Every structure is written in structure tokens, then in C-alpha cells.
VOSETOR-572504 format. One record per residue: residue number from 0; residue in one letter; x, y, z of N, C-alpha, C in turn. Coordinates in steps of 0.05 Angstrom, whole numbers, m for minus. Layout:
// VOSETOR-572504
seq, type, n.xx, n.yy, n.zz, ca.xx, ca.yy, ca.zz, c.xx, c.yy, c.zz
NUM, a, X, Y, Z, X, Y, Z, X, Y, Z
...
END
This chain:
// VOSETOR-572504
seq, type, n.xx, n.yy, n.zz, ca.xx, ca.yy, ca.zz, c.xx, c.yy, c.zz
0, x, 367, 156, m440, 344, 143, m428, 322, 138, m447
1, x, 329, 132, m472, 308, 126, m492, 293, 101, m485
2, x, 306, 83, m470, 293, 58, m463, 269, 63, m444
3, x, 271, 84, m428, 249, 90, m409, 223, 96, m424
4, x, 225, 109, m446, 201, 118, m461, 196, 101, m486
5, x, 210, 79, m489, 208, 63, m513, 186, 42, m512
6, x, 172, 40, m490, 151, 19, m487, 125, 31, m480
7, x, 118, 54, m491, 92, 66, m485, 92, 81, m459
8, x, 68, 85, m449, 64, 100, m424, 77, 86, m401
9, x, 92, 101, m385, 106, 90, m362, 91, 97, m336
10, x, 83, 77, m321, 70, 81, m296, 91, 85, m274
11, x, 89, 107, m260, 107, 113, m238, 95, 102, m212
12, x, 110, 105, m190, 100, 96, m164, 83, 118, m152
13, x, 75, 114, m126, 59, 134, m112, 75, 147, m90
14, x, 61, 157, m70, 74, 171, m48, 88, 152, m30
15, x, 112, 159, m22, 128, 142, m3, 118, 147, 25
16, x, 113, 173, 32, 106, 179, 59, 80, 166, 68
17, x, 59, 168, 52, 33, 156, 60, 35, 126, 61
18, x, 51, 114, 43, 54, 85, 44, 68, 76, 69
19, x, 88, 91, 78, 101, 85, 103, 83, 89, 127
20, x, 68, 111, 126, 49, 116, 148, 28, 94, 150
21, x, 19, 84, 127, m1, 62, 127, 11, 37, 139
22, x, 38, 35, 139, 51, 12, 151, 58, 17, 180
23, x, 48, 40, 191, 50, 45, 220, 73, 63, 228
24, x, 86, 77, 209, 109, 93, 217, 102, 122, 221
25, x, 114, 134, 242, 110, 162, 249, 132, 178, 234
26, x, 123, 196, 216, 142, 212, 200, 142, 241, 208
27, x, 136, 247, 233, 133, 274, 242, 159, 288, 248
28, x, 182, 274, 247, 207, 287, 252, 215, 304, 228
29, x, 235, 321, 231, 245, 338, 209, 256, 322, 186
30, x, 264, 297, 191, 276, 280, 170, 254, 268, 153
31, x, 229, 267, 162, 207, 256, 147, 214, 228, 137
32, x, 210, 221, 112, 215, 194, 103, 244, 186, 106
33, x, 263, 205, 105, 291, 199, 107, 298, 185, 134
34, x, 281, 189, 154, 286, 176, 180, 287, 146, 177
35, x, 271, 135, 159, 271, 106, 155, 296, 95, 142
36, x, 310, 112, 127, 336, 104, 116, 355, 96, 139
37, x, 352, 110, 161, 369, 104, 185, 357, 83, 203
38, x, 331, 85, 208, 319, 68, 229, 308, 42, 219
39, x, 298, 41, 194, 285, 16, 185, 286, 15, 154
40, x, 309, 12, 142, 311, 13, 113, 295, m10, 99
41, x, 291, m32, 113, 276, m53, 102, 247, m45, 95
42, x, 237, m26, 111, 210, m17, 105, 209, 0, 79
43, x, 230, 14, 73, 231, 28, 48, 232, 9, 25
44, x, 247, m12, 27, 248, m33, 7, 220, m45, 3
45, x, 207, m50, 25, 180, m62, 24, 160, m44, 9
46, x, 162, m18, 13, 144, 0, m2, 151, 0, m32
47, x, 177, 2, m38, 184, 0, m67, 174, m26, m79
48, x, 177, m47, m64, 167, m73, m74, 137, m73, m79
49, x, 122, m60, m61, 93, m59, m63, 85, m43, m88
50, x, 99, m22, m94, 93, m7, m118, 99, m22, m143
51, x, 121, m36, m144, 127, m52, m167, 105, m73, m171
52, x, 97, m86, m149, 76, m106, m151, 50, m94, m161
53, x, 46, m68, m155, 21, m55, m164, 21, m47, m193
54, x, 45, m49, m206, 46, m43, m234, 64, m19, m241
55, x, 77, m7, m221, 96, 15, m227, 120, 3, m241
56, x, 132, 20, m258, 157, 12, m271, 181, 29, m262
57, x, 176, 47, m243, 197, 64, m233, 194, 66, m202
58, x, 217, 62, m189, 218, 66, m160, 232, 93, m155
59, x, 219, 111, m141, 230, 137, m134, 242, 135, m106
60, x, 267, 142, m104, 282, 138, m79, 273, 155, m56
61, x, 280, 146, m32, 273, 160, m7, 292, 182, 0
62, x, 299, 198, m20, 319, 220, m17, 307, 247, m20
63, x, 281, 250, m23, 268, 275, m28, 275, 297, m8
64, x, 274, 290, 17, 279, 309, 39, 306, 304, 52
65, x, 321, 285, 42, 347, 278, 55, 369, 298, 46
66, x, 383, 309, 65, 406, 326, 59, 427, 321, 80
67, x, 452, 326, 72, 474, 322, 91, 471, 341, 115
68, x, 465, 367, 112, 461, 384, 136, 438, 374, 154
69, x, 416, 365, 142, 394, 355, 158, 401, 330, 174
70, x, 416, 312, 161, 424, 287, 175, 445, 293, 196
71, x, 463, 312, 190, 483, 319, 210, 470, 331, 235
72, x, 449, 348, 230, 435, 359, 252, 421, 338, 269
73, x, 415, 315, 257, 403, 293, 271, 423, 275, 286
74, x, 449, 283, 283, 469, 268, 299, 489, 252, 283
75, x, 487, 251, 257, 505, 235, 241, 529, 252, 233
76, x, 552, 238, 228, 575, 252, 216, 569, 258, 187
77, x, 584, 276, 175, 580, 282, 147, 584, 257, 129
78, x, 603, 241, 136, 608, 216, 121, 584, 197, 124
79, x, 574, 194, 147, 551, 177, 152, 526, 188, 137
80, x, 523, 214, 137, 500, 226, 124, 502, 222, 94
81, x, 525, 225, 83, 529, 221, 54, 523, 192, 47
82, x, 532, 173, 63, 527, 145, 58, 498, 138, 60
83, x, 483, 151, 78, 455, 146, 81, 439, 156, 57
84, x, 446, 179, 46, 433, 189, 22, 438, 170, m1
85, x, 463, 161, m4, 469, 142, m26, 454, 116, m22
86, x, 449, 108, 3, 435, 83, 8, 407, 83, m3
87, x, 395, 107, m6, 368, 108, m16, 366, 96, m44
88, x, 387, 100, m60, 389, 89, m87, 393, 58, m85
89, x, 410, 50, m67, 415, 21, m64, 390, 6, m57
90, x, 374, 17, m39, 349, 4, m30, 329, 2, m53
91, x, 327, 23, m69, 309, 22, m92, 319, 3, m113
92, x, 345, 1, m116, 355, m18, m136, 351, m47, m126
93, x, 353, m51, m100, 347, m78, m89, 319, m87, m96
94, x, 300, m69, m91, 272, m75, m97, 268, m79, m127
95, x, 280, m61, m143, 278, m63, m172, 289, m90, m183
96, x, 312, m98, m172, 324, m123, m182, 307, m147, m174
97, x, 294, m146, m151, 276, m168, m143, 252, m169, m162
98, x, 241, m145, m168, 217, m144, m185, 223, m151, m213
99, x, 247, m145, m223, 254, m150, m250, 255, m180, m257
100, x, 258, m196, m236, 258, m225, m241, 231, m236, m248
101, x, 210, m219, m245, 183, m229, m249, 168, m214, m272
102, x, 183, m199, m288, 171, m184, m310, 191, m181, m332
103, x, 181, m179, m357, 198, m173, m379, 200, m143, m385
104, x, 182, m128, m372, 183, m98, m376, 207, m87, m362
105, x, 221, m68, m374, 244, m55, m361, 235, m39, m337
106, x, 249, m41, m315, 243, m26, m291, 266, m7, m285
107, x, 260, 15, m271, 279, 37, m267, 279, 47, m239
108, x, 302, 61, m232, 304, 74, m207, 309, 104, m212
109, x, 292, 121, m201, 295, 150, m203, 303, 161, m176
110, x, 325, 175, m176, 334, 187, m151, 319, 213, m146
111, x, 304, 214, m125, 288, 238, m119, 305, 261, m110
112, x, 300, 284, m123, 314, 309, m117, 292, 329, m110
113, x, 287, 333, m85, 267, 352, m76, 278, 380, m75
114, x, 261, 400, m72, 270, 428, m71, 284, 435, m45
115, x, 298, 457, m45, 312, 467, m21, 293, 468, 3
116, x, 269, 477, m2, 250, 480, 20, 243, 454, 34
117, x, 244, 432, 19, 237, 406, 32, 256, 400, 55
118, x, 281, 405, 51, 301, 399, 71, 299, 418, 95
119, x, 285, 440, 92, 282, 459, 114, 259, 450, 133
120, x, 242, 431, 123, 221, 420, 140, 203, 441, 152
121, x, 198, 463, 137, 182, 485, 147, 158, 491, 129
122, x, 154, 474, 108, 132, 479, 90, 139, 498, 67
123, x, 163, 509, 66, 170, 528, 45, 172, 515, 18
124, x, 173, 488, 17, 174, 475, m9, 148, 480, m24
125, x, 127, 488, m10, 101, 493, m23, 96, 523, m29
126, x, 117, 539, m24, 114, 568, m29, 137, 579, m46
127, x, 161, 567, m45, 183, 578, m59, 192, 604, m46
128, x, 208, 620, m61, 217, 646, m51, 229, 643, m24
129, x, 251, 627, m22, 262, 621, 4, 278, 644, 16
130, x, 285, 664, 0, 301, 686, 11, 330, 679, 12
131, x, 340, 661, m4, 368, 654, m5, 378, 659, m34
132, x, 404, 661, m36, 416, 668, m62, 418, 643, m80
133, x, 422, 648, m106, 427, 626, m125, 452, 610, m117
134, x, 471, 624, m107, 496, 610, m98, 490, 591, m75
135, x, 473, 599, m57, 465, 581, m34, 450, 557, m45
136, x, 432, 561, m64, 418, 538, m75, 437, 519, m90
137, x, 456, 530, m104, 475, 513, m118, 492, 497, m98
138, x, 500, 510, m76, 516, 496, m56, 500, 474, m43
139, x, 474, 478, m41, 456, 457, m29, 452, 434, m49
140, x, 444, 440, m73, 436, 419, m92, 460, 404, m104
141, x, 482, 419, m109, 504, 406, m124, 515, 381, m111
142, x, 524, 383, m85, 535, 359, m73, 515, 336, m71
143, x, 490, 342, m66, 470, 321, m63, 465, 307, m90
144, x, 464, 322, m112, 461, 311, m138, 485, 292, m144
145, x, 509, 301, m137, 532, 284, m142, 532, 259, m126
146, x, 523, 261, m101, 521, 237, m84, 501, 217, m96
147, x, 478, 227, m104, 458, 209, m115, 467, 197, m142
148, x, 479, 213, m159, 488, 203, m184, 509, 181, m181
149, x, 527, 185, m161, 548, 166, m156, 538, 139, m146
150, x, 513, 138, m136, 502, 113, m125, 489, 96, m147
151, x, 487, 107, m172, 478, 91, m194, 449, 89, m200
152, x, 433, 111, m197, 406, 109, m207, 405, 111, m237
153, x, 381, 105, m248, 378, 107, m277, 374, 136, m286
154, x, 362, 152, m269, 356, 180, m275, 349, 194, m249
155, x, 348, 221, m251, 338, 238, m229, 308, 243, m233
156, x, 294, 244, m211, 267, 255, m210, 269, 282, m195
157, x, 272, 303, m210, 273, 330, m198, 244, 339, m195
158, x, 235, 341, m170, 206, 342, m166, 197, 362, m145
159, x, 172, 371, m148, 159, 389, m130, 174, 416, m128
160, x, 185, 424, m150, 200, 449, m150, 180, 472, m151
161, x, 181, 491, m131, 160, 511, m130, 167, 538, m142
162, x, 191, 540, m153, 202, 567, m160, 220, 565, m184
163, x, 214, 581, m205, 230, 580, m229, 259, 589, m224
164, x, 263, 606, m203, 291, 614, m197, 307, 590, m188
165, x, 295, 572, m172, 309, 548, m164, 313, 530, m188
166, x, 294, 529, m207, 297, 513, m231, 322, 522, m247
167, x, 327, 548, m248, 350, 558, m263, 376, 546, m252
168, x, 378, 544, m226, 402, 532, m214, 403, 503, m220
169, x, 381, 489, m218, 380, 460, m221, 387, 451, m250
170, x, 377, 465, m270, 382, 456, m297, 412, 459, m304
171, x, 424, 479, m294, 453, 481, m298, 468, 458, m286
172, x, 461, 451, m261, 474, 429, m248, 469, 402, m262
173, x, 444, 398, m271, 437, 373, m285, 455, 369, m309
174, x, 459, 390, m324, 476, 387, m348, 505, 383, m341
175, x, 514, 394, m319, 541, 389, m310, 546, 360, m303
176, x, 526, 348, m290, 528, 320, m281, 522, 301, m304
177, x, 502, 307, m320, 497, 291, m345, 479, 267, m342
178, x, 468, 262, m318, 450, 240, m315, 422, 249, m325
179, x, 408, 231, m340, 381, 238, m349, 363, 246, m326
180, x, 343, 262, m331, 325, 271, m310, 298, 278, m321
181, x, 277, 274, m304, 252, 288, m309, 251, 311, m290
182, x, 236, 332, m297, 234, 356, m281, 205, 363, m278
183, x, 195, 365, m253, 167, 372, m249, 164, 394, m228
184, x, 148, 414, m236, 141, 435, m217, 116, 426, m201
185, x, 113, 437, m177, 86, 438, m165, 73, 463, m176
186, x, 47, 462, m179, 33, 485, m192, 8, 492, m176
187, x, m1, 517, m181, m27, 526, m171, m40, 541, m194
188, x, m59, 527, m207, m71, 539, m231, m50, 541, m253
189, x, m46, 565, m264, m26, 569, m285, m1, 583, m275
190, x, 4, 581, m248, 27, 593, m236, 43, 572, m220
191, x, 68, 578, m215, 83, 563, m195, 73, 573, m167
192, x, 79, 558, m146, 73, 569, m119, 86, 595, m113
193, x, 109, 600, m125, 123, 625, m121, 111, 648, m137
194, x, 91, 642, m154, 77, 663, m168, 84, 667, m197
195, x, 104, 652, m208, 111, 656, m236, 91, 642, m254
196, x, 86, 654, m277, 70, 641, m297, 83, 615, m306
197, x, 68, 594, m311, 80, 569, m319, 94, 571, m346
198, x, 84, 587, m363, 98, 591, m389, 126, 600, m384
199, x, 131, 618, m366, 158, 628, m360, 174, 607, m345
200, x, 161, 592, m327, 175, 572, m311, 185, 549, m329
201, x, 168, 540, m347, 177, 518, m364, 198, 528, m385
202, x, 197, 553, m391, 217, 564, m410, 245, 561, m398
203, x, 248, 561, m372, 274, 558, m359, 286, 531, m366
204, x, 270, 511, m373, 280, 484, m378, 289, 481, m407
205, x, 283, 500, m424, 290, 497, m453, 320, 496, m455
206, x, 329, 476, m470, 358, 474, m476, 373, 456, m456
207, x, 360, 448, m434, 373, 430, m415, 376, 402, m428
208, x, 401, 394, m434, 406, 370, m449, 399, 345, m434
209, x, 398, 346, m407, 393, 322, m391, 364, 314, m389
210, x, 346, 332, m395, 318, 327, m390, 305, 308, m410
211, x, 290, 289, m400, 276, 270, m417, 246, 275, m415
212, x, 237, 290, m395, 208, 297, m392, 206, 321, m373
213, x, 184, 335, m376, 178, 358, m359, 148, 358, m353
214, x, 142, 367, m329, 113, 367, m322, 107, 377, m294
215, x, 90, 361, m280, 78, 371, m255, 75, 347, m236
216, x, 80, 353, m210, 74, 333, m190, 65, 347, m164
217, x, 56, 332, m145, 48, 341, m118, 30, 366, m121
218, x, 11, 364, m139, m8, 386, m144, m36, 374, m147
219, x, m56, 391, m145, m83, 381, m148, m87, 370, m176
220, x, m101, 347, m177, m105, 334, m203, m120, 352, m223
221, x, m136, 371, m213, m150, 389, m231, m131, 408, m246
222, x, m107, 412, m235, m88, 430, m247, m69, 416, m266
223, x, m70, 390, m268, m51, 375, m284, m53, 381, m314
224, x, m76, 380, m325, m79, 382, m354, m68, 408, m365
225, x, m75, 430, m352, m64, 456, m361, m34, 457, m359
226, x, m23, 446, m338, 6, 447, m334, 20, 430, m355
227, x, 10, 406, m360, 25, 390, m380, 22, 401, m408
228, x, m1, 412, m414, m3, 425, m440, 17, 447, m443
229, x, 21, 463, m422, 41, 484, m423, 69, 473, m425
230, x, 74, 452, m409, 101, 441, m409, 109, 430, m436
231, x, 90, 416, m449, 96, 405, m476, 99, 427, m496
232, x, 81, 447, m495, 82, 468, m515, 108, 484, m513
233, x, 117, 488, m489, 141, 505, m484, 167, 490, m488
234, x, 169, 466, m478, 194, 451, m478, 196, 432, m502
235, x, 174, 422, m513, 175, 402, m533, 181, 374, m523
236, x, 183, 371, m497, 189, 345, m485, 164, 329, m479
237, x, 166, 303, m476, 144, 287, m465, 138, 298, m437
238, x, 114, 293, m428, 106, 304, m402, 105, 282, m381
239, x, 109, 291, m356, 108, 274, m332, 86, 286, m314
240, x, 69, 269, m303, 48, 279, m285, 43, 259, m263
241, x, 45, 269, m238, 37, 252, m215, 27, 270, m193
242, x, 1, 275, m193, m12, 292, m174, m14, 279, m146
243, x, m19, 296, m126, m26, 286, m100, m56, 283, m98
244, x, m66, 277, m74, m94, 273, m70, m109, 298, m62
245, x, m95, 321, m67, m108, 346, m60, m106, 350, m30
246, x, m121, 369, m20, m120, 375, 9, m99, 396, 14
247, x, m88, 395, 38, m68, 415, 47, m47, 403, 65
248, x, m24, 415, 66, m2, 406, 82, m2, 421, 109
249, x, m1, 406, 130, 1, 417, 157, 30, 417, 165
250, x, 43, 441, 164, 72, 442, 169, 79, 436, 198
251, x, 60, 442, 216, 66, 436, 245, 64, 406, 250
252, x, 43, 393, 240, 40, 364, 244, 57, 348, 225
253, x, 67, 362, 204, 82, 349, 182, 66, 326, 170
254, x, 42, 332, 162, 25, 312, 149, 5, 326, 131
255, x, m5, 310, 111, m26, 320, 93, m53, 315, 105
256, x, m71, 333, 99, m100, 328, 102, m110, 323, 74
257, x, m114, 297, 67, m118, 289, 40, m146, 295, 29
258, x, m148, 300, 3, m173, 304, m11, m181, 278, m25
259, x, m192, 282, m49, m203, 259, m64, m181, 242, m78
260, x, m187, 216, m81, m168, 199, m95, m165, 207, m125
261, x, m145, 196, m137, m140, 201, m166, m165, 193, m182
262, x, m174, 210, m199, m197, 205, m217, m187, 192, m243
263, x, m192, 166, m247, m181, 153, m271, m192, 165, m297
264, x, m215, 179, m296, m227, 190, m320, m210, 214, m330
265, x, m193, 226, m313, m176, 248, m322, m152, 239, m338
266, x, m144, 214, m333, m118, 205, m344, m118, 204, m375
267, x, m139, 195, m389, m137, 196, m418, m132, 223, m430
268, x, m143, 244, m417, m137, 271, m426, m108, 279, m422
269, x, m96, 270, m400, m68, 275, m396, m51, 262, m417
270, x, m57, 237, m422, m42, 222, m442, m44, 235, m470
271, x, m68, 244, m476, m72, 257, m502, m57, 283, m504
272, x, m52, 296, m481, m37, 321, m480, m7, 317, m481
273, x, 2, 292, m480, 31, 287, m482, 44, 274, m458
274, x, 28, 266, m438, 40, 253, m415, 49, 225, m422
275, x, 74, 219, m416, 86, 193, m421, 94, 179, m395
276, x, 96, 194, m374, 103, 184, m347, 81, 193, m328
277, x, 67, 174, m316, 44, 181, m300, 42, 164, m275
278, x, 37, 177, m252, 35, 163, m227, 21, 179, m206
279, x, 28, 176, m181, 15, 190, m159, 36, 201, m140
280, x, 28, 222, m126, 46, 234, m106, 32, 231, m79
281, x, 36, 249, m60, 27, 246, m33, m3, 238, m31
282, x, m8, 216, m16, m35, 207, m12, m42, 184, m30
283, x, m28, 180, m52, m34, 158, m70, m16, 134, m63
284, x, m29, 112, m57, m14, 88, m48, m14, 66, m69
285, x, m4, 42, m62, m3, 20, m81, m30, 13, m94
286, x, m52, 15, m79, m78, 9, m91, m85, 29, m112
287, x, m78, 54, m108, m83, 75, m128, m66, 71, m153
288, x, m41, 63, m149, m24, 58, m172, m33, 33, m187
289, x, m43, 13, m173, m54, m11, m186, m78, m3, m204
290, x, m95, 14, m193, m119, 23, m208, m110, 40, m232
291, x, m90, 57, m228, m79, 73, m250, m68, 55, m272
292, x, m51, 36, m264, m38, 18, m283, m59, 3, m299
293, x, m81, m5, m286, m102, m20, m300, m117, m3, m320
294, x, m116, 24, m317, m130, 42, m335, m112, 55, m356
295, x, m87, 51, m354, m69, 62, m374, m64, 42, m397
296, x, m70, 51, m420, m66, 34, m444, m36, 35, m451
297, x, m22, 13, m449, 6, 12, m455, 9, 6, m485
298, x, 19, 26, m500, 23, 22, m529, 52, 18, m535
299, x, 57, 2, m555, 84, m3, m564, 90, 12, m590
300, x, 113, 23, m593, 119, 36, m618, 118, 17, m641
301, x, 108, 25, m664, 104, 7, m686, 130, 1, m701
END
């Protein structure tokens, strides 16, 4: 994936859920954004299209909370569920191919790999420490990674991981599959939500051959700089950063109570600290990404 980082800073997309809600969709079911894969896939394409138009160079698929067990519980057969997860990549590729006709900049599709807790739809993705074994985590993540890889994304976006123990399982699987990936923890100060020091959490990533970047997402923007400094110092990799708008997650209503928008004055410090992939997570929409893209100096290697 050297091409991804060969053209200076890469602007990522923003939150899928808030963009769909802004378009009038109710995401309060346990499937969250994955519901639209089944009910209205054209709307997912429309959101990907909007982010590309805003200046993003990466579309992150609608697979963050999608799992075969979750979709089966919603009434699909296992085969239908697997096909729906794979379709998230196809939809992003459709939008990418449309957008590529209007730019010379290379565009990419990142298959979203959310944590085990996301598929539980109980808010545990923000705490970690699920109380399950490493074997259970492997059985959950392995088939989904294979499904997504088989659909043909450019890379994985392994994101919002709250627990270094889960990261240990994921990095092994990533190297078994061999598709490039970025890896981002959610953070609280200098700890993971599960309570591990970030120095120890990022150390788990050392030696993973598939990783092209490591960093932080779905976290308060005030915590980004410290996290990316630690990620770069520990892993030696370029950093990825895409914070949310702050606030808190209401697990019962399945929605965010958003805080302040992304502060563009913070971004130069992130870039100076080694961030090469930068965007927004929950609460940041196409307008926020357009503002970010306008403030990011795109440098070309000499």
C-alpha cells in the first residue's frame, strides 16, 4: 500500500452514521448502519459519494458493526448475511470508481473492521474487557476479515479497538490474511478504554507486517496528539487520526450526544507528530471533511 502514502497527507472520510441520520435514516436498531446495506444500499453509496466530493480520498465501508451472527439474528440466512457484508465493499468501490473519473488523485476503499463490542450493540465497544476468551474473539473476527478481504478492498480499517487484548488477536489474523491495514485504538487520555497504558497497547502492534499506519479514532480530539505521538514512537509507523466530535454515546438510544466540531487549528500539530491519514469519526460529516481537506497541506515527495 505504498501508493496510499505516496502523495502526501491522505484525507479520510467522516462518520457514516451521522451522515445517514442527516439524510433522515433511523439507525436505532441493533444493526446500526448495517441496516442500510439491506434496506437502502443506494443511500450508503450516496454518503460515500458525498465524502469523495468533499475531498476524502478513502471510503470506509459500512461494515463496522456488521456481523454474520447479528444479521442472522435479524432474519437473514448465513449465506445472505455473508453476502451483505461483502456488499459493503462493493458499494464503496462503486462510489470510488465514480469519483475516480473526476480526479487524478488515487482513491481507495478501506473495509471497516470494528471491535467485537460493536456487534454486540450494547456499548461495550467503548469499554473493552468483554469477558470472552481470545479464542472467541478469533472466531468472531477471522471469518469477517476473510469475507471482507475476499470482496476486494484496498486495505482494512481496523478501528475503534478499545482493548489491547483484542488487538493481540487481530494482528495475528491480519498477518495471516495479508491485506494491508491501518489500526486505530479509541483512547481516553493515555489509556485505552479497557485501562491499558497506550505505550503497552501500541507495543502489541510491533512486528505486524500488514500494518501501514497506527493511531487513534472515535476519541476526543484533545486526546489525539498524545496518542499519535505514542503510536509513532512505539511502532515507527505513520500515524492515522480521525476523532469524533466528543460528547458521549447513549447505548439505549444508540446515538451520540455530540460535542464540538473538529478544530482545524489542532491538525498541523497532528501532522507534525507523524499523522499521514487524517479524517473524522462520529459526528463529523461531509462539510467537516471539506473544511479539513481545505486546511491540510498536501505535499508531494521530492
